[in-house]
C-alpha positions as CSV (number, residue, x, y, z in Angstrom):
1,M,-23.9,-30.2,7.3
2,E,-21.4,-29.9,4.6
3,V,-20.1,-26.4,3.7
4,R,-20.7,-27.0,0.0
5,W,-24.4,-27.3,0.7
6,L,-24.5,-23.7,1.7
7,D,-23.1,-22.7,-1.7
8,D,-25.5,-25.0,-3.4
9,F,-28.5,-23.5,-1.7
10,L,-27.3,-19.9,-2.4
11,A,-26.9,-20.8,-6.1
12,L,-30.4,-22.2,-6.2
13,A,-31.9,-19.2,-4.3
14,R,-30.3,-16.9,-6.9
15,T,-31.3,-18.8,-10.0
16,R,-34.6,-20.4,-8.8
17,H,-33.7,-23.1,-11.3
18,F,-32.1,-26.5,-10.6
19,S,-30.4,-26.8,-14.0
20,R,-28.9,-23.3,-13.9
21,A,-27.8,-23.8,-10.3
22,A,-26.2,-27.1,-11.1
23,E,-24.2,-25.4,-13.9
24,M,-23.0,-22.7,-11.5
25,Q,-21.8,-25.4,-9.1
26,H,-20.2,-27.4,-12.0
27,V,-22.1,-30.6,-11.3
28,S,-24.9,-32.6,-13.1
29,Q,-28.5,-31.7,-12.2
30,P,-29.2,-35.2,-10.6
31,T,-26.1,-34.7,-8.4
32,F,-27.2,-31.2,-7.5
33,S,-30.8,-32.2,-6.8
34,R,-29.5,-35.0,-4.5
35,R,-27.3,-32.6,-2.6
36,I,-30.3,-30.3,-2.0
37,R,-32.3,-33.2,-0.7
38,L,-29.5,-34.2,1.7
39,L,-29.4,-30.6,2.9
40,E,-33.2,-30.7,3.6
41,E,-32.9,-34.0,5.4
42,S,-30.1,-32.5,7.5
43,M,-32.2,-29.5,8.4
44,G,-35.3,-31.6,9.0
45,S,-37.5,-29.4,6.8
46,I,-38.4,-28.7,3.2
47,L,-36.6,-25.6,2.0
48,V,-37.6,-25.4,-1.6
49,N,-41.1,-25.3,-3.1
50,R,-40.8,-27.4,-6.2
51,Q,-44.4,-26.8,-7.3
52,T,-43.9,-23.3,-8.5
53,L,-42.2,-21.9,-11.6
54,P,-39.8,-20.4,-11.0
55,L,-39.0,-22.3,-7.8
56,S,-39.7,-20.5,-4.6
57,L,-38.5,-20.9,-1.1
58,T,-40.6,-22.1,1.8
59,P,-40.7,-20.0,5.0
60,A,-38.0,-22.4,6.4
61,G,-36.0,-21.9,3.2
62,E,-36.2,-18.1,3.5
63,L,-34.9,-18.3,7.1
64,F,-32.1,-20.7,5.9
65,L,-31.2,-18.2,3.1
66,E,-30.7,-15.5,5.7
67,F,-28.4,-17.8,7.6
68,C,-26.4,-18.7,4.5
69,E,-26.0,-15.1,3.5
70,R,-24.9,-14.2,7.0
71,I,-22.4,-17.0,7.1
72,T,-21.0,-16.2,3.7
73,R,-20.6,-12.5,4.7
74,D,-18.8,-13.5,7.9
75,V,-16.5,-15.9,6.1
76,R,-15.7,-13.2,3.5
77,D,-15.0,-10.6,6.2
78,T,-12.9,-13.1,8.2
79,K,-10.8,-13.9,5.0
80,D,-10.2,-10.2,4.5
81,R,-9.1,-9.8,8.0
82,I,-6.8,-12.8,7.9
83,A,-5.3,-11.5,4.6
84,A,-4.7,-8.1,6.2
85,L,-3.0,-9.8,9.2
86,E,-0.8,-11.9,6.9
87,A,0.1,-8.9,4.9
88,E,1.0,-7.0,8.1
89,A,3.1,-10.0,9.3
90,S,4.9,-10.4,6.0
91,A,5.7,-6.6,6.0
92,R,7.4,-6.9,9.4
93,I,11.2,-7.4,9.6
94,S,12.1,-10.8,10.9
95,V,14.6,-11.0,13.8
96,G,16.6,-13.9,15.0
97,S,17.7,-13.5,18.6
98,T,19.5,-15.6,21.1
99,Q,17.2,-16.6,23.9
100,G,19.2,-14.7,26.5
101,L,19.1,-11.5,24.6
102,F,15.4,-11.9,23.8
103,S,14.6,-12.3,27.5
104,H,16.8,-9.5,28.8
105,F,17.5,-7.0,26.0
106,Y,15.4,-7.3,22.8
107,Q,12.1,-6.0,24.0
108,G,13.4,-3.0,25.9
109,W,15.7,-2.0,23.1
110,A,13.0,-2.4,20.4
111,R,10.6,-0.3,22.5
112,D,13.1,2.4,23.3
113,A,14.2,2.6,19.6
114,G,10.5,3.0,18.5
115,I,10.7,0.0,16.2
116,A,8.9,-2.8,18.1
117,E,5.8,-2.7,15.8
118,R,8.0,-3.1,12.7
119,L,9.8,-6.3,14.0
120,Q,8.7,-9.9,14.2
121,L,10.7,-12.4,16.2
122,N,11.5,-15.6,14.4
123,L,10.7,-18.2,17.1
124,K,12.8,-20.8,15.2
125,A,15.8,-18.9,16.4
126,T,15.5,-20.4,19.9
127,S,16.9,-23.6,18.5
128,W,19.8,-22.0,16.6
129,V,23.3,-22.3,17.9
130,G,26.2,-20.0,17.2
131,E,27.1,-19.8,13.5
132,Q,23.6,-21.0,12.6
133,F,22.4,-17.4,13.1
134,L,24.6,-16.2,10.2
135,D,23.5,-19.2,8.1
136,A,19.9,-18.2,8.7
137,L,20.6,-14.7,7.5
138,E,22.1,-16.0,4.3
139,N,19.3,-18.5,3.8
140,G,16.6,-15.8,4.2
141,E,15.1,-17.2,7.4
142,C,15.5,-13.8,9.0
143,D,16.4,-10.3,8.1
144,L,18.3,-9.3,11.3
145,V,20.3,-11.2,13.9
146,L,20.7,-10.0,17.5
147,C,23.6,-11.6,19.1
148,Y,26.7,-11.3,21.3
149,W,30.0,-10.6,19.7
150,H,33.6,-10.8,20.9
151,P,37.0,-11.2,19.2
152,D,37.3,-14.9,20.0
153,L,34.3,-16.2,18.1
154,P,35.6,-19.2,16.2
155,W,33.6,-18.1,13.1
156,G,34.0,-14.4,13.6
157,S,36.0,-14.0,10.4
158,R,32.8,-14.3,8.5
159,L,31.9,-10.9,9.7
160,T,35.1,-9.3,8.5
161,G,34.2,-9.6,4.8
162,D,31.8,-7.7,2.7
163,R,28.8,-10.1,3.2
164,F,27.4,-8.5,6.4
165,E,26.9,-5.2,8.1
166,W,26.4,-4.7,11.8
167,L,25.7,-2.1,14.5
168,V,26.9,-2.2,18.1
169,L,23.8,-1.7,20.2
170,A,25.3,-2.0,23.7
171,R,28.1,-3.3,25.8
172,E,27.7,-6.3,28.0
173,S,29.9,-8.4,30.3
174,L,29.8,-12.0,31.5
175,V,30.0,-12.0,35.3
176,P,31.0,-15.1,37.3
177,V,28.3,-16.0,39.9
178,S,27.6,-18.6,42.5
179,V,25.1,-19.3,45.3
180,V,26.1,-18.2,48.8
181,D,27.3,-20.3,51.7
182,E,26.1,-19.9,55.3
183,E,28.5,-17.0,55.9
184,G,27.2,-15.1,52.8
185,H,30.3,-15.8,50.7
186,P,30.2,-17.5,47.3
187,R,30.0,-21.3,47.7
188,F,32.2,-21.7,44.6
189,A,34.8,-18.9,44.2
190,L,37.4,-18.2,41.6
191,P,40.1,-19.1,40.9
192,G,39.6,-22.4,42.7
193,S,42.7,-24.6,43.3
194,Q,44.2,-27.7,41.9
195,A,43.2,-29.6,45.0
196,Q,39.6,-28.2,44.9
197,P,38.7,-26.9,41.5
198,A,35.5,-24.9,41.2
199,P,32.7,-26.8,39.6
200,L,31.7,-25.1,36.4
201,I,28.4,-25.0,34.6
202,A,29.8,-24.2,31.1
203,Y,28.5,-23.0,27.8
204,H,28.5,-25.3,24.8
205,N,31.6,-24.6,22.6
206,R,29.4,-24.2,19.5
207,G,27.6,-21.2,21.1
208,F,28.6,-17.5,21.4
209,L,30.0,-17.4,24.9
210,Q,32.4,-20.2,25.9
211,S,35.1,-19.0,23.5
212,A,34.7,-15.5,24.9
213,I,35.5,-16.8,28.4
214,E,38.4,-18.9,27.4
215,G,39.9,-16.3,25.1
216,Y,39.6,-13.5,27.7
217,L,41.1,-15.5,30.5
218,A,44.0,-16.5,28.3
219,R,44.8,-12.9,27.2
220,Q,44.6,-11.7,30.8
221,N,46.8,-14.5,32.1
222,L,44.1,-15.5,34.5
223,T,44.4,-19.1,35.6
224,A,41.3,-20.7,36.9
225,H,41.0,-24.2,38.3
226,L,37.7,-25.4,37.0
227,L,35.9,-28.7,36.8
228,P,33.3,-28.5,34.0
229,L,30.2,-30.4,35.1
230,N,27.7,-29.6,32.3
231,E,27.5,-27.7,29.0
232,N,24.5,-25.6,27.9
233,T,23.7,-23.5,24.9
234,Q,21.4,-21.2,26.8
235,S,22.3,-18.7,29.6
236,A,18.9,-19.4,31.2
237,S,19.8,-23.1,31.6
238,I,23.1,-22.2,33.2
239,K,21.5,-19.7,35.5
240,A,19.0,-22.4,36.7
241,L,21.7,-24.9,37.5
242,V,23.9,-22.3,39.2
243,K,20.9,-21.1,41.4
244,Q,20.4,-24.7,42.4
245,G,23.9,-24.9,43.8
246,F,25.5,-27.3,41.3
247,G,28.4,-25.0,40.5
248,M,29.5,-21.5,39.4
249,G,29.0,-20.0,36.0
250,W,29.4,-16.9,33.9
251,L,26.2,-15.1,33.1
252,P,25.4,-11.8,31.2
253,K,25.3,-9.0,33.7
254,R,21.8,-8.0,32.7
255,M,20.6,-11.5,33.7
256,T,22.2,-11.4,37.1
257,E,21.1,-8.0,38.3
258,K,17.9,-9.1,40.0
259,S,19.4,-12.2,41.4
260,E,22.3,-10.3,42.9
261,Q,19.9,-7.7,44.3
262,F,17.8,-10.3,46.2
263,G,20.9,-12.2,47.3
264,S,20.2,-15.5,45.5
265,L,23.4,-15.1,43.5
266,V,26.7,-13.4,44.4
267,R,29.9,-12.8,42.5
268,A,32.2,-15.7,42.3
269,G,35.1,-13.4,41.5
270,D,35.9,-9.7,41.3
271,E,35.8,-7.5,38.2
272,H,39.0,-9.0,36.8
273,W,37.1,-12.1,35.9
274,D,34.4,-10.2,34.0
275,V,34.4,-11.0,30.3
276,P,33.6,-8.0,28.0
277,L,31.1,-8.5,25.1
278,E,29.3,-6.4,22.5
279,I,25.6,-6.8,21.6
280,R,25.4,-6.5,17.8
281,L,22.6,-6.3,15.3
282,I,23.7,-7.9,12.0
283,R,22.2,-7.9,8.5
284,L,23.2,-8.9,5.0
285,R,24.9,-6.0,3.2
286,D,22.6,-6.6,0.3
287,A,19.3,-5.9,2.1
288,R,16.2,-7.7,0.8
289,S,13.8,-4.9,1.3
290,D,13.6,-1.1,1.3
291,D,11.9,-1.3,4.7
292,L,15.0,-2.9,6.2
293,I,17.3,-0.3,4.7
294,T,15.0,2.5,6.1
295,L,15.0,0.9,9.6
296,W,18.8,0.4,9.5
297,Q,19.3,4.0,8.6
298,Q,17.1,5.0,11.5
299,L,19.2,3.0,13.9
300,E,22.4,4.4,12.6
301,I,21.5,7.9,13.6
């Protein structure tokens, strides 16, 4: 059964006249009559008594009319509910978050700040890398960006101008970790040696964190003998490879806490090797909505 047949039948039931109903449906009378016939064939019953003036409905037609009215009412109500959902979604503030922060920080922070219901995560952000988050802000793909920040970001100078504003939400550190050996010590420990460098599961240089590690070690005059085996943009991918024993890697402390608690990962170096980070929330200085300004002011308090 075609959906338009329901509209045809409702028009005929209202007008009780084929010509007027055809006009309402913007078709010729022969076309309209043929569609009503096809509807009756589809239902296997005569729905319209054509021997009366004005036309009347058969008992089967009266039953079908109730069905049409119920379906029309349900469709209208559903459209209203969908429109309300769309309006609610569009009113939410779109957030682009790195995958690691979404998994281990975003939800708890948004809940504790009392703003979870006002935010909507942009799922496209899971494929963005590094500077693409700022590009997304400028292109209007999101209203806020939740990311790590440190002084060695290769594109960090973009944040020093008057284009963006940010809030420091929390402090974080990258912790070197490894699986344990038979004696409970890290299988791969810093600093390694020239003869036996520590295998490293590294971050991609376009992301947020590899430049943090390299810059911090250089400033602290810490020399590590490392053999990079792999590059990843996501902390979760690095954690998975480290836990499988392929090498050591630096992970956000929030991501390592449970693994260290249950002994599946241990430190590969003491606190001197920890790399400090900030967790920042960034927006365009020229906010696109009053709701965003209101939320930002709430977070600044």
